C-alpha positions as CSV (number, residue, x, y, z in Angstrom):
1,M,7.4,4.4,-6.2
2,S,9.2,1.2,-6.4
3,W,9.1,0.5,-3.1
4,A,5.4,0.0,-3.4
5,R,5.6,-2.0,-6.5
6,V,7.7,-4.8,-4.0
7,T,5.7,-4.2,-1.0
8,F,2.3,-4.7,-3.1
9,V,2.6,-7.7,-4.2
10,E,-0.3,-9.1,-2.7
11,W,-2.3,-6.4,-3.0
12,T,-2.0,-6.3,-6.7
13,R,-1.2,-9.8,-7.6
14,E,-5.2,-10.5,-9.3
15,L,-5.0,-7.1,-11.2
16,P,-4.0,-6.9,-15.0
17,E,-0.2,-5.5,-15.1
18,E,-1.9,-2.8,-16.6
19,A,-3.9,-1.8,-13.9
20,R,-1.1,-2.0,-11.0
21,E,0.6,1.3,-11.6
22,G,-2.7,3.0,-11.3
23,F,-3.2,1.3,-8.3
24,I,-0.8,2.2,-6.3
25,E,-0.6,5.6,-7.0
26,E,-4.2,6.0,-6.2
27,V,-3.2,4.2,-2.8
28,L,-0.4,6.7,-1.9
29,E,-2.3,9.6,-2.7
30,R,-5.2,8.5,-0.6
31,Y,-2.9,7.7,2.2
32,E,-1.2,10.6,2.0
33,K,-4.7,12.5,2.0
34,V,-5.3,10.8,5.5
35,T,-1.9,11.1,7.1
36,G,-1.0,14.3,5.8
37,V,2.4,12.5,5.4
38,S,3.8,12.0,1.7
39,N,6.7,9.5,0.6
40,R,5.9,7.5,3.7
41,F,4.1,4.5,4.2
42,A,3.8,3.2,7.8
43,F,1.8,0.2,9.7
44,Y,1.1,-0.7,12.6
45,Q,1.3,-4.4,13.4
46,M,-1.0,-6.3,16.2
47,V,0.0,-9.1,18.4
48,S,-2.5,-11.4,19.7
49,Q,-2.9,-14.0,21.8
50,L,-6.6,-15.8,22.7
51,S,-6.9,-17.1,26.2
């Protein structure tokens, strides 16, 4: 969970301090339900170029 506190700074910046922990827990729980993987948060980064 500590990695999420540091990684989710932009997502939680506008939340009151007391709501941040619950928000992070909910995100991780929902992510696990969708992916079937716990304790890992994978993401893809796309780079695009307009031509």
